[in-house]
N, CA and C atoms as an extended XYZ file, in Angstrom:
465
Properties=species:S:1:pos:R:3:atomname:S:1:resname:S:1:resid:I:1 pbc="F F F"
N         2.208       17.686       11.913 N   MET     1
C         2.289       16.259       11.589 CA  MET     1
C         0.897       15.727       11.241 C   MET     1
N         0.812       14.974       10.196 N   LYS     2
C        -0.469       14.442        9.738 CA  LYS     2
C        -0.919       13.220       10.526 C   LYS     2
N         0.025       12.550       11.198 N   ARG     3
C        -0.328       11.349       11.953 CA  ARG     3
C        -1.012       11.754       13.249 C   ARG     3
N        -2.177       11.157       13.490 N   LYS     4
C        -2.989       11.499       14.651 CA  LYS     4
C        -3.348       10.257       15.445 C   LYS     4
N        -3.616       10.462       16.730 N   THR     5
C        -4.109        9.381       17.582 CA  THR     5
C        -5.612        9.230       17.349 C   THR     5
N        -6.169        8.168       17.884 N   TRP     6
C        -7.614        7.950       17.761 CA  TRP     6
C        -8.373        9.081       18.446 C   TRP     6
N        -7.916        9.523       19.617 N   ASN     7
C        -8.593       10.616       20.318 CA  ASN     7
C        -8.529       11.901       19.514 C   ASN     7
N        -7.370       12.171       18.943 N   GLU     8
C        -7.225       13.387       18.132 CA  GLU     8
C        -8.129       13.354       16.906 C   GLU     8
N        -8.173       12.217       16.203 N   ILE     9
C        -8.969       12.148       14.977 CA  ILE     9
C       -10.462       12.189       15.293 C   ILE     9
N       -10.849       11.680       16.452 N   ASP    10
C       -12.244       11.769       16.880 CA  ASP    10
C       -12.647       13.245       17.001 C   ASP    10
N       -11.824       14.035       17.667 N   GLN    11
C       -12.103       15.470       17.832 CA  GLN    11
C       -12.084       16.198       16.497 C   GLN    11
N       -11.086       15.892       15.683 N   ILE    12
C       -10.954       16.542       14.369 CA  ILE    12
C       -12.173       16.243       13.500 C   ILE    12
N       -12.588       14.986       13.456 N   ALA    13
C       -13.740       14.598       12.633 CA  ALA    13
C       -15.001       15.331       13.085 C   ALA    13
N       -15.201       15.423       14.385 N   LYS    14
C       -16.384       16.132       14.913 CA  LYS    14
C       -16.347       17.601       14.514 C   LYS    14
N       -15.180       18.220       14.635 N   GLU    15
C       -15.045       19.631       14.261 CA  GLU    15
C       -15.283       19.838       12.767 C   GLU    15
N       -14.735       18.952       11.943 N   LEU    16
C       -14.915       19.063       10.497 CA  LEU    16
C       -16.381       18.938       10.104 C   LEU    16
N       -17.086       18.018       10.724 N   LYS    17
C       -18.510       17.830       10.421 CA  LYS    17
C       -19.314       19.053       10.847 C   LYS    17
N       -18.936       19.637       11.975 N   THR    18
C       -19.635       20.825       12.475 CA  THR    18
C       -19.583       21.969       11.471 C   THR    18
N       -18.468       22.083       10.761 N   ILE    19
C       -18.336       23.177        9.789 CA  ILE    19
C       -18.699       22.734        8.361 C   ILE    19
N       -19.276       21.543        8.244 N   GLY    20
C       -19.809       21.090        6.953 CA  GLY    20
C       -18.801       20.514        5.980 C   GLY    20
N       -17.633       20.121        6.463 N   LYS    21
C       -16.632       19.511        5.579 CA  LYS    21
C       -16.978       18.054        5.303 C   LYS    21
N       -16.730       17.627        4.073 N   LYS    22
C       -16.994       16.255        3.656 CA  LYS    22
C       -15.734       15.419        3.886 C   LYS    22
N       -15.841       14.415        4.750 N   ILE    23
C       -14.709       13.559        5.115 CA  ILE    23
C       -14.702       12.298        4.261 C   ILE    23
N       -13.565       12.041        3.634 N   VAL    24
C       -13.345       10.824        2.857 CA  VAL    24
C       -12.374        9.957        3.656 C   VAL    24
N       -12.661        8.666        3.729 N   PHE    25
C       -11.796        7.732        4.452 CA  PHE    25
C       -11.442        6.562        3.553 C   PHE    25
N       -10.181        6.171        3.601 N   THR    26
C        -9.755        4.912        3.011 CA  THR    26
C        -8.686        4.324        3.916 C   THR    26
N        -8.344        3.093        3.660 N   ASN    27
C        -7.344        2.442        4.509 CA  ASN    27
C        -6.483        1.492        3.687 C   ASN    27
N        -5.380        1.105        4.273 N   GLY    28
C        -4.503        0.138        3.636 CA  GLY    28
C        -3.167        0.041        4.344 C   GLY    28
N        -2.331       -0.850        3.811 N   CYS    29
C        -0.985       -1.045        4.356 CA  CYS    29
C        -0.010       -0.026        3.771 C   CYS    29
N        -0.179        0.305        2.495 N   PHE    30
C         0.687        1.267        1.809 CA  PHE    30
C         2.163        0.977        2.094 C   PHE    30
N         2.536       -0.282        1.848 N   ASP    31
C         3.865       -0.769        2.216 CA  ASP    31
C         4.959       -0.250        1.286 C   ASP    31
N         4.766       -0.407       -0.002 N   ILE    32
C         5.700        0.161       -0.984 CA  ILE    32
C         4.834        1.004       -1.919 C   ILE    32
N         4.973        2.308       -1.817 N   ILE    33
C         4.129        3.214       -2.599 CA  ILE    33
C         4.453        3.085       -4.086 C   ILE    33
N         3.389        2.983       -4.899 N   HIS    34
C         3.553        2.865       -6.353 CA  HIS    34
C         2.527        3.759       -7.047 C   HIS    34
N         2.575        3.803       -8.362 N   ALA    35
C         1.707        4.686       -9.148 CA  ALA    35
C         0.226        4.434       -8.879 C   ALA    35
N        -0.148        3.197       -8.671 N   GLY    36
C        -1.545        2.886       -8.362 CA  GLY    36
C        -2.009        3.579       -7.093 C   GLY    36
N        -1.153        3.580       -6.067 N   HIS    37
C        -1.481        4.283       -4.825 CA  HIS    37
C        -1.663        5.774       -5.066 C   HIS    37
N        -0.729        6.360       -5.798 N   VAL    38
C        -0.751        7.806       -6.041 CA  VAL    38
C        -2.049        8.208       -6.734 C   VAL    38
N        -2.403        7.488       -7.774 N   GLN    39
C        -3.622        7.790       -8.518 CA  GLN    39
C        -4.864        7.576       -7.652 C   GLN    39
N        -4.889        6.486       -6.924 N   TYR    40
C        -6.013        6.149       -6.051 CA  TYR    40
C        -6.228        7.223       -4.984 C   TYR    40
N        -5.151        7.652       -4.346 N   LEU    41
C        -5.270        8.650       -3.285 CA  LEU    41
C        -5.741        9.999       -3.829 C   LEU    41
N        -5.251       10.372       -4.999 N   ALA    42
C        -5.694       11.623       -5.623 CA  ALA    42
C        -7.188       11.551       -5.965 C   ALA    42
N        -7.637       10.422       -6.495 N   GLU    43
C        -9.050       10.244       -6.825 CA  GLU    43
C        -9.914       10.255       -5.564 C   GLU    43
N        -9.421        9.637       -4.507 N   ALA    44
C       -10.168        9.618       -3.243 CA  ALA    44
C       -10.327       11.030       -2.695 C   ALA    44
N        -9.266       11.790       -2.678 N   LYS    45
C        -9.308       13.164       -2.160 CA  LYS    45
C       -10.292       14.018       -2.956 C   LYS    45
N       -10.361       13.814       -4.256 N   ALA    46
C       -11.244       14.609       -5.112 CA  ALA    46
C       -12.728       14.405       -4.772 C   ALA    46
N       -13.054       13.378       -4.019 N   LEU    47
C       -14.444       13.093       -3.658 CA  LEU    47
C       -14.946       13.934       -2.484 C   LEU    47
N       -14.037       14.605       -1.779 N   GLY    48
C       -14.464       15.370       -0.607 CA  GLY    48
C       -13.489       16.476       -0.254 C   GLY    48
N       -13.611       16.950        0.966 N   ASP    49
C       -12.774       18.060        1.445 CA  ASP    49
C       -11.534       17.596        2.202 C   ASP    49
N       -11.677       16.507        2.944 N   VAL    50
C       -10.617       16.027        3.827 CA  VAL    50
C       -10.445       14.529        3.609 C   VAL    50
N        -9.200       14.100        3.417 N   LEU    51
C        -8.903       12.673        3.244 CA  LEU    51
C        -8.174       12.150        4.471 C   LEU    51
N        -8.788       11.165        5.106 N   ILE    52
C        -8.195       10.497        6.266 CA  ILE    52
C        -7.814        9.083        5.850 C   ILE    52
N        -6.571        8.711        6.161 N   ILE    53
C        -6.065        7.375        5.862 CA  ILE    53
C        -5.984        6.557        7.146 C   ILE    53
N        -6.604        5.386        7.136 N   GLY    54
C        -6.403        4.408        8.193 CA  GLY    54
C        -5.247        3.524        7.756 C   GLY    54
N        -4.146        3.567        8.488 N   LEU    55
C        -2.933        2.832        8.123 CA  LEU    55
C        -2.776        1.601        9.003 C   LEU    55
N        -2.725        0.428        8.362 N   ASN    56
C        -2.499       -0.808        9.116 CA  ASN    56
C        -1.169       -0.726        9.851 C   ASN    56
N        -1.185       -1.080       11.127 N   SER    57
C         0.053       -1.151       11.909 CA  SER    57
C         0.934       -2.277       11.366 C   SER    57
N         2.151       -2.365       11.869 N   ASP    58
C         3.047       -3.452       11.461 CA  ASP    58
C         2.433       -4.815       11.771 C   ASP    58
N         1.880       -4.970       12.988 N   ASP    59
C         1.294       -6.259       13.371 CA  ASP    59
C         0.079       -6.584       12.516 C   ASP    59
N        -0.755       -5.596       12.266 N   SER    60
C        -1.939       -5.792       11.430 CA  SER    60
C        -1.536       -6.185       10.006 C   SER    60
N        -0.518       -5.511        9.471 N   THR    61
C        -0.032       -5.821        8.122 CA  THR    61
C         0.515       -7.241        8.054 C   THR    61
N         1.261       -7.625        9.062 N   LYS    62
C         1.830       -8.983        9.107 CA  LYS    62
C         0.719      -10.034        9.110 C   LYS    62
N        -0.324       -9.811        9.901 N   ARG    63
C        -1.442      -10.762        9.940 CA  ARG    63
C        -2.168      -10.815        8.596 C   ARG    63
N        -2.262       -9.677        7.927 N   LEU    64
C        -2.983       -9.594        6.662 CA  LEU    64
C        -2.174      -10.096        5.470 C   LEU    64
N        -0.875       -9.747        5.442 N   LYS    65
C        -0.051       -9.993        4.256 CA  LYS    65
C         0.964      -11.120        4.416 C   LYS    65
N         1.224      -11.564        5.649 N   GLY    66
C         2.181      -12.652        5.852 CA  GLY    66
C         3.402      -12.226        6.644 C   GLY    66
N         4.174      -13.225        7.049 N   LYS    67
C         5.283      -13.010        7.984 CA  LYS    67
C         6.398      -12.117        7.454 C   LYS    67
N         6.534      -11.995        6.144 N   ASN    68
C         7.611      -11.176        5.577 CA  ASN    68
C         7.190       -9.726        5.315 C   ASN    68
N         6.033       -9.357        5.771 N   ARG    69
C         5.537       -8.005        5.575 CA  ARG    69
C         5.246       -7.384        6.933 C   ARG    69
N         5.293       -6.110        7.064 N   PRO    70
C         5.562       -5.143        6.006 CA  PRO    70
C         7.050       -5.050        5.684 C   PRO    70
N         7.339       -4.517        4.532 N   ILE    71
C         8.724       -4.234        4.150 CA  ILE    71
C         9.196       -2.991        4.900 C   ILE    71
N         8.350       -1.977        4.919 N   ASN    72
C         8.641       -0.717        5.608 CA  ASN    72
C         7.842       -0.635        6.899 C   ASN    72
N         8.447       -0.082        7.942 N   SER    73
C         7.789        0.021        9.242 CA  SER    73
C         6.600        0.974        9.178 C   SER    73
N         5.720        0.860       10.149 N   GLU    74
C         4.557        1.748       10.215 CA  GLU    74
C         4.982        3.211       10.308 C   GLU    74
N         6.060        3.471       11.024 N   THR    75
C         6.564        4.848       11.130 CA  THR    75
C         7.028        5.350        9.776 C   THR    75
N         7.802        4.532        9.056 N   ASP    76
C         8.277        4.928        7.728 CA  ASP    76
C         7.115        5.082        6.745 C   ASP    76
N         6.154        4.187        6.809 N   ARG    77
C         5.002        4.278        5.904 CA  ARG    77
C         4.201        5.555        6.180 C   ARG    77
N         4.057        5.906        7.451 N   ALA    78
C         3.331        7.135        7.806 CA  ALA    78
C         4.098        8.372        7.341 C   ALA    78
N         5.413        8.338        7.438 N   ILE    79
C         6.225        9.467        6.971 CA  ILE    79
C         6.066        9.649        5.467 C   ILE    79
N         6.134        8.562        4.713 N   VAL    80
C         5.978        8.637        3.259 CA  VAL    80
C         4.589        9.191        2.910 C   VAL    80
N         3.546        8.655        3.532 N   LEU    81
C         2.191        9.126        3.254 CA  LEU    81
C         2.014       10.597        3.635 C   LEU    81
N         2.705       11.028        4.674 N   SER    82
C         2.614       12.430        5.112 CA  SER    82
C         3.110       13.403        4.051 C   SER    82
N         3.928       12.941        3.142 N   ALA    83
C         4.455       13.801        2.081 CA  ALA    83
C         3.419       14.096        0.998 C   ALA    83
N         2.324       13.345        0.965 N   PHE    84
C         1.294       13.540       -0.051 CA  PHE    84
C         0.383       14.699        0.328 C   PHE    84
N         0.294       15.688       -0.534 N   SER    85
C        -0.552       16.845       -0.250 CA  SER    85
C        -2.032       16.479       -0.232 C   SER    85
N        -2.418       15.398       -0.889 N   VAL    86
C        -3.837       15.013       -0.928 CA  VAL    86
C        -4.302       14.370        0.377 C   VAL    86
N        -3.366       13.947        1.211 N   ILE    87
C        -3.709       13.310        2.486 CA  ILE    87
C        -3.688       14.356        3.587 C   ILE    87
N        -4.787       14.403        4.340 N   ASP    88
C        -4.882       15.372        5.427 CA  ASP    88
C        -4.486       14.780        6.777 C   ASP    88
N        -4.920       13.545        7.038 N   TYR    89
C        -4.626       12.904        8.326 CA  TYR    89
C        -4.374       11.421        8.124 C   TYR    89
N        -3.538       10.875        8.999 N   ILE    90
C        -3.199        9.452        8.988 CA  ILE    90
C        -3.408        8.925       10.402 C   ILE    90
N        -4.118        7.818       10.509 N   VAL    91
C        -4.380        7.204       11.809 CA  VAL    91
C        -4.005        5.736       11.732 C   VAL    91
N        -3.161        5.301       12.637 N   LEU    92
C        -2.736        3.904       12.687 CA  LEU    92
C        -3.813        3.067       13.364 C   LEU    92
N        -4.033        1.854       12.861 N   PHE    93
C        -4.930        0.936       13.572 CA  PHE    93
C        -4.270       -0.427       13.699 C   PHE    93
N        -4.467       -1.039       14.876 N   GLN    94
C        -3.845       -2.319       15.224 CA  GLN    94
C        -4.711       -3.517       14.836 C   GLN    94
N        -6.001       -3.293       14.665 N   GLN    95
C        -6.938       -4.365       14.403 CA  GLN    95
C        -6.738       -4.921       12.989 C   GLN    95
N        -7.378       -6.065       12.734 N   ASP    96
C        -7.299       -6.666       11.403 CA  ASP    96
C        -8.048       -5.838       10.368 C   ASP    96
N        -9.082       -5.141       10.802 N   THR    97
C        -9.852       -4.279        9.902 CA  THR    97
C       -10.002       -2.900       10.547 C   THR    97
N       -10.361       -1.894        9.743 N   PRO    98
C       -10.548       -0.543       10.290 CA  PRO    98
C       -11.976       -0.292       10.791 C   PRO    98
N       -12.734       -1.334       11.052 N   TYR    99
C       -14.140       -1.181       11.407 CA  TYR    99
C       -14.339       -0.212       12.573 C   TYR    99
N       -13.598       -0.405       13.644 N   ASP   100
C       -13.756        0.457       14.823 CA  ASP   100
C       -13.354        1.899       14.521 C   ASP   100
N       -12.331        2.075       13.708 N   LEU   101
C       -11.885        3.417       13.334 CA  LEU   101
C       -12.942        4.108       12.467 C   LEU   101
N       -13.525        3.381       11.532 N   ILE   102
C       -14.597        3.928       10.697 CA  ILE   102
C       -15.783        4.307       11.566 C   ILE   102
N       -16.094        3.476       12.541 N   ASN   103
C       -17.197        3.761       13.451 CA  ASN   103
C       -16.927        5.017       14.273 C   ASN   103
N       -15.676        5.257       14.611 N   LEU   104
C       -15.293        6.454       15.356 CA  LEU   104
C       -15.420        7.704       14.487 C   LEU   104
N       -14.891        7.645       13.287 N   ILE   105
C       -14.844        8.811       12.390 CA  ILE   105
C       -16.187        9.070       11.712 C   ILE   105
N       -16.868        7.992       11.324 N   LYS   106
C       -18.115        8.072       10.550 CA  LYS   106
C       -17.952        9.014        9.353 C   LYS   106
N       -17.084        8.617        8.409 N   PRO   107
C       -16.841        9.485        7.248 CA  PRO   107
C       -18.082        9.632        6.373 C   PRO   107
N       -18.100       10.700        5.600 N   ASN   108
C       -19.188       10.910        4.646 CA  ASN   108
C       -19.052        9.959        3.463 C   ASN   108
N       -17.786        9.657        3.116 N   ILE   109
C       -17.506        8.781        1.975 CA  ILE   109
C       -16.423        7.785        2.371 C   ILE   109
N       -16.712        6.520        2.141 N   LEU   110
C       -15.763        5.429        2.366 CA  LEU   110
C       -15.309        4.941        1.004 C   LEU   110
N       -14.007        4.878        0.801 N   VAL   111
C       -13.450        4.535       -0.510 CA  VAL   111
C       -12.558        3.301       -0.416 C   VAL   111
N       -12.698        2.422       -1.407 N   LYS   112
C       -11.785        1.291       -1.578 CA  LYS   112
C       -11.520        1.117       -3.067 C   LYS   112
N       -10.505        0.322       -3.374 N   GLY   113
C       -10.171        0.035       -4.767 CA  GLY   113
C       -11.227       -0.857       -5.396 C   GLY   113
N       -11.298       -0.810       -6.711 N   GLY   114
C       -12.297       -1.555       -7.462 CA  GLY   114
C       -12.169       -3.061       -7.356 C   GLY   114
N       -11.079       -3.552       -6.752 N   ASP   115
C       -10.937       -4.994       -6.539 CA  ASP   115
C       -11.764       -5.451       -5.329 C   ASP   115
N       -12.416       -4.517       -4.649 N   TRP   116
C       -13.270       -4.828       -3.503 CA  TRP   116
C       -14.735       -4.678       -3.901 C   TRP   116
N       -15.522       -5.755       -3.899 N   PRO   117
C       -16.963       -5.589       -4.125 CA  PRO   117
C       -17.578       -4.854       -2.926 C   PRO   117
N       -18.567       -4.025       -3.188 N   GLU   118
C       -19.121       -3.174       -2.128 CA  GLU   118
C       -19.609       -3.970       -0.927 C   GLU   118
N       -20.164       -5.152       -1.157 N   ASP   119
C       -20.682       -5.936       -0.033 CA  ASP   119
C       -19.579       -6.524        0.849 C   ASP   119
N       -18.320       -6.397        0.434 N   LYS   120
C       -17.182       -6.882        1.226 CA  LYS   120
C       -16.385       -5.734        1.850 C   LYS   120
N       -16.795       -4.508        1.618 N   ILE   121
C       -16.048       -3.363        2.142 CA  ILE   121
C       -16.372       -3.175        3.616 C   ILE   121
N       -15.360       -3.320        4.439 N   VAL   122
C       -15.501       -3.188        5.884 CA  VAL   122
C       -15.935       -1.768        6.231 C   VAL   122
N       -16.988       -1.673        7.021 N   GLY   123
C       -17.476       -0.374        7.477 CA  GLY   123
C       -18.539        0.243        6.591 C   GLY   123
N       -18.847       -0.405        5.476 N   ALA   124
C       -19.868        0.130        4.571 CA  ALA   124
C       -21.202        0.282        5.297 C   ALA   124
N       -21.509       -0.659        6.165 N   ASP   125
C       -22.765       -0.598        6.912 CA  ASP   125
C       -22.829        0.642        7.799 C   ASP   125
N       -21.734        0.990        8.419 N   ILE   126
C       -21.668        2.166        9.297 CA  ILE   126
C       -21.898        3.441        8.497 C   ILE   126
N       -21.181        3.557        7.386 N   VAL   127
C       -21.248        4.760        6.561 CA  VAL   127
C       -22.639        4.935        5.962 C   VAL   127
N       -23.213        3.855        5.445 N   LYS   128
C       -24.554        3.932        4.853 CA  LYS   128
C       -25.606        4.271        5.906 C   LYS   128
N       -25.474        3.712        7.108 N   ALA   129
C       -26.428        3.986        8.185 CA  ALA   129
C       -26.384        5.451        8.606 C   ALA   129
N       -25.256        6.109        8.341 N   ASP   130
C       -25.079        7.520        8.691 CA  ASP   130
C       -25.323        8.416        7.466 C   ASP   130
N       -26.022        7.861        6.455 N   ASN   131
C       -26.346        8.574        5.208 CA  ASN   131
C       -25.121        8.945        4.374 C   ASN   131
N       -24.044        8.185        4.544 N   GLY   132
C       -22.844        8.404        3.739 CA  GLY   132
C       -22.848        7.538        2.496 C   GLY   132
N       -21.764        7.649        1.736 N   LYS   133
C       -21.636        6.900        0.485 CA  LYS   133
C       -20.418        5.989        0.534 C   LYS   133
N       -20.522        4.873       -0.182 N   VAL   134
C       -19.409        3.939       -0.341 CA  VAL   134
C       -19.043        3.952       -1.819 C   VAL   134
N       -17.779        4.213       -2.103 N   LYS   135
C       -17.314        4.313       -3.491 CA  LYS   135
C       -16.174        3.327       -3.723 C   LYS   135
N       -16.197        2.706       -4.895 N   THR   136
C       -15.056        1.896       -5.316 CA  THR   136
C       -14.404        2.615       -6.492 C   THR   136
N       -13.106        2.740       -6.428 N   LEU   137
C       -12.350        3.378       -7.498 CA  LEU   137
C       -11.703        2.315       -8.363 C   LEU   137
N       -11.505        2.635       -9.616 N   GLN   138
C       -10.981        1.654      -10.565 CA  GLN   138
C        -9.646        1.085      -10.097 C   GLN   138
N        -9.561       -0.243      -10.125 N   PHE   139
C        -8.336       -0.950       -9.758 CA  PHE   139
C        -7.391       -0.960      -10.951 C   PHE   139
N        -6.144       -0.607      -10.713 N   LYS   140
C        -5.130       -0.593      -11.772 CA  LYS   140
C        -4.362       -1.915      -11.744 C   LYS   140
N        -4.687       -2.809      -12.660 N   ALA   141
C        -4.042       -4.125      -12.709 CA  ALA   141
C        -2.528       -3.979      -12.848 C   ALA   141
N        -1.809       -4.814      -12.132 N   GLY   142
C        -0.353       -4.817      -12.202 CA  GLY   142
C         0.298       -3.813      -11.269 C   GLY   142
N        -0.510       -2.989      -10.622 N   ASN   143
C         0.011       -2.011       -9.668 CA  ASN   143
C        -0.281       -2.485       -8.250 C   ASN   143
N         0.548       -3.370       -7.759 N   SER   144
C         0.390       -3.814       -6.378 CA  SER   144
C         1.759       -4.017       -5.754 C   SER   144
N         1.795       -3.822       -4.447 N   THR   145
C         3.050       -4.034       -3.721 CA  THR   145
C         3.505       -5.479       -3.858 C   THR   145
N         2.559       -6.404       -3.795 N   SER   146
C         2.912       -7.831       -3.930 CA  SER   146
C         3.555       -8.104       -5.287 C   SER   146
N         3.026       -7.487       -6.354 N   ASP   147
C         3.626       -7.653       -7.689 CA  ASP   147
C         5.039       -7.086       -7.732 C   ASP   147
N         5.235       -5.941       -7.115 N   ILE   148
C         6.570       -5.311       -7.086 CA  ILE   148
C         7.556       -6.199       -6.340 C   ILE   148
N         7.136       -6.746       -5.213 N   ILE   149
C         8.015       -7.632       -4.449 CA  ILE   149
C         8.388       -8.865       -5.259 C   ILE   149
N         7.434       -9.429       -5.979 N   GLU   150
C         7.721      -10.593       -6.840 CA  GLU   150
C         8.701      -10.237       -7.935 C   GLU   150
N         8.533       -9.086       -8.564 N   LYS   151
C         9.464       -8.647       -9.607 CA  LYS   151
C        10.887       -8.529       -9.055 C   LYS   151
N        11.016       -7.981       -7.874 N   ILE   152
C        12.328       -7.810       -7.243 CA  ILE   152
C        12.943       -9.187       -6.942 C   ILE   152
N        12.144      -10.085       -6.382 N   LYS   153
C        12.639      -11.412       -6.017 CA  LYS   153
C        13.051      -12.230       -7.234 C   LYS   153
N        12.309      -12.059       -8.332 N   ASN   154
C        12.554      -12.863       -9.527 CA  ASN   154
C        13.497      -12.208      -10.525 C   ASN   154
N        13.952      -11.004      -10.184 N   GLY   155
C        14.908      -10.310      -11.034 CA  GLY   155
C        14.357       -9.951      -12.356 C   GLY   155
């Protein structure tokens, strides 16, 4: 199973670093998977050896996206993400941001979509202080869960 606890991912990250593996980290709600997600995750994985996903919990997603979200439960979202060969590990976080999780893992590369300016990327300070890199990947306009939900609602 790709889904790991915080204690498990802490041990895994330490072991991976010991053997010189490059850890890539990104996070999100991944509520309704779409082509933008697929492309983004493949590009993120290509930056390193191991891709770890910080997945917003149901409560975290609700606080971030509103009372009608998530559409899919955290368990279902983790199952869907587990099917992606480019994803190595998935870790749920309850907080509003993955800051504490990033601080635990200390990835070599922190990745977000191009709609995030680098100075607003949570955890960038941690990664840079540890001699890591922060990368933004090109944002694919029109590829968002919110857009898909609007299309469904408006027929």
